[in-house]
N, C-alpha and C positions, 0 to 999 in steps of 0.2 A: 401778432401782423397788424397793421393796418386794417380797421373795418372794410375798407373797399379793397379789392382785388389790385395789386400793383403790376400793371401790364408794362412790360420794359421794352424800350427800344432794342433793335437787334444790333447793338454795337458794344463790343466786349459784354455779353450779357453777365457774365461772372463777375466781372468788376463793378457793374451795376448794382448786383446781390450785394456784393461785398461792402460797397458804400450804403446800402440801406441798412444792412445788420449792424456795421460799425455806428452810424448814427444812432441808431435805437440804443445802443450799448452807452455810447457818450451822453446821450440825453437821460439816461436811466431806465428807459422802457424797458431794456434787458440788463439784468445785474448779475453779478458773479455766480455761479452755481444754477441759475435758469437754464432750462432744457429748452432746445429747440423744437418745434413741432416736427413729426415725421417728413421725411423724404416727399411721399405723395401729396400733403399738405403744402410745403413750400414750393414744389412745382405748381400747383393750382393757384396759391396765392401770387405768385410771381410771374405767372403765364409763360414758363420755361420750360425747357426738358431736363431728363435726369442728369445729364452731362453737365450742363450749366452749374447745376447746385451742386454736385459733387467737386466741381472745378473750386468753386467758390468757398465750400467748407474745407476742402483739403488746402488751399492757400491759407485760409484764416487758421486752419489747426498749425501749419508749419509756423506762422507766425506767432503762435502762441496766444490766440485769441480765443480760439475753440479748441475743446476737448472731446475727441471722438473715441468711445468705448464700446465695443462689441456688446450688445445686450443691455447696455446702459444710456444709450443714445448720444447725442451731442449737446454739450452744454458751454456756457460762457465760462472761462477760466477766472481764476483770482488774479489775473494780470492787472497790474497797476494803471493809472491814467496815461502814464507815460508810453508803456507798453502798448496801448491801444492806439496811441498817435502815431508811434513807430510803426505799427502793423499797417495802418492806413496810409501813411506816406509812402510806404515801400510797395504795397499791393496796389493803389490806384494810381501809381504812375505808370503801371504797365509793364508787362516782363520786359520788352525792349529797353525801357528807362531803367530797369535794375542793372542792365548790362552797362548802362551809362553810370549808374551809380558806382559800379565796380570799377570802370575806368577811371572815374573822378576819383576816387578815393586813391586808386594805385598812383595816378599820375602826382597828385598832391602831396601823399606822403613820400613819394620817392623824392620829390623836388625838395620838401622838408629834410630829409635824411641827407641828401647833398648839402645842404647848406649848413645843417647842424655840425658835419664833419670839417665844414671851413670856419665856423663861427662860434661853436661851443666852447664855453669857459670852463675852468676847473669847477666852479660850482655847479654849472649846468650838468656836467659829466658826473659828478656825484648824485645830482638828484635821479638821473637816468638809471645809474646802478642802484640807488637805493630803491626805487620803483621795480627793477627787475629782481631785486632780492626779495621783494614782498610776493611776487608771482612763485619764485622757488619756494618761499614758505606756505604761500597758498597751495602750491601743488602737493608738496609733501604731506601737509596736514588736511587734504580734502577738502579746502577751503573755497568760498567764491574766487573763482579766477578773472571774473569779467571785470571787476572795478580795477583789479590790480592791472590788468591788461590794458585797460583805458588810460589810466593813469601812467603807464609806462609811454605810450604813444603820446600823450600830452606832454609829457616831459620832454620828448625827443623836439615835438612841435615847437615848445617854448624856446629850445636851443637854438632854433634857425634864426632868431632875431629878425623875422620879419613880421610886422602885425598884421599883414594882409594875409599872409598863408595861416597865421595863427586864428585868425578869424574865420577861414576857410574851413580850419580842422574843428573849431568850435561848432560850424554850421552843419558838420557832417556827424556831430556827437551821438545825435539820438539813433539816425540809422546804424552806425556803427556798434551801437550798445547791442541794439537788436541782433546784427550779424554775428557779435560774439557770443549772444545767447544761443544763437542756431549752431554756430561752431563747437559749442560746448555741448548742446544736447546731440548733436549728429557725430560728434567726434571727428571735425573737420579740420583739426591742426594743433588743439592745444597739448597732445602728446609732444609735439615738436616745437613749442612755442619757446621753450628756455634755448634752446642751440640756436633757433632764429635769432632770438632777441641779443643772444651773445654776439652773434656774427655782426649784428648791426652797431651794438656797444664797441666791439673791437675796431670797426671801421671808422666809426666816428672818434674815439681816442686816437687812432693812428691818422687822423686828419686826411683819411683817404675818401674823398667825396666820391668817387666812381664805385668804389666798394660799398659805400655805405647806401648809396641809391640803388645799387644791384642788391644787396642782402635784404633792403626793404620789400623791394619790388617781389623777390622772391616768397616773404615772408605772406604778403598779401595774396599773391596769386591763386594759390590751391583753394584757399576757403572762398575766394569770390567765385571761382569756376563752380565750386559745389553749390553756392547759392543759386546762381543762374540754372544749374542742370536740376536742382530740385524744384524750382519753379516750371521749368519746362515739363517736368516728368507728371507735375500734378495736371496740366493740361492734358497729356499725352493719356494717362491713366483715366481720366474723368471722361473722355471721348471714347475709349476702347469699353467701359462698362456700362 
């Protein structure tokens, strides 16, 4: 930690602790595998109570930046630089802003799916199906589903033939990747991903824009709610302990 005690203003204390920790990870002061000081030391260094420390650590654990193991302490994970950036962008936007992220992704991708049903070419549809088959293969062979899932959504986005919506989709790419990582980690929907994607494909192939929009909305809804619930549970648990 910094040599001088870091006294934080009482405004989203846990988020300020997170910013401090992620800044130190980003600039190399804390490296993968490094162990955080014990909880009492963190409380003293930051000048905050136990609940704020636990809320911050719990949120960073959810985002894959910290690993908490009983008897072994809390360590920095082997997360990539992208993962660190994703984690920071999600958590420092605040819990209420995560709800806005979920809402934005849902609305953008529903519109994309609707337009894809109206505009997708034969080549577009072939690419969507190709990416869907990669997901089936990855699921059967226990391979990484995250990249395959992202590529499926990217193929649908490209099929809407609207450069602005495609750009919006690209801007959400990093938060979406982390969202999918959490979905896989906590089993928030990958079990049903093939069926849900098939509903989207069938609607696009049938040029049924309403069905495509509804299918995409349903696909995103459950994982989004679980992401929000997980962040809220961290707050509640931290303040009870």
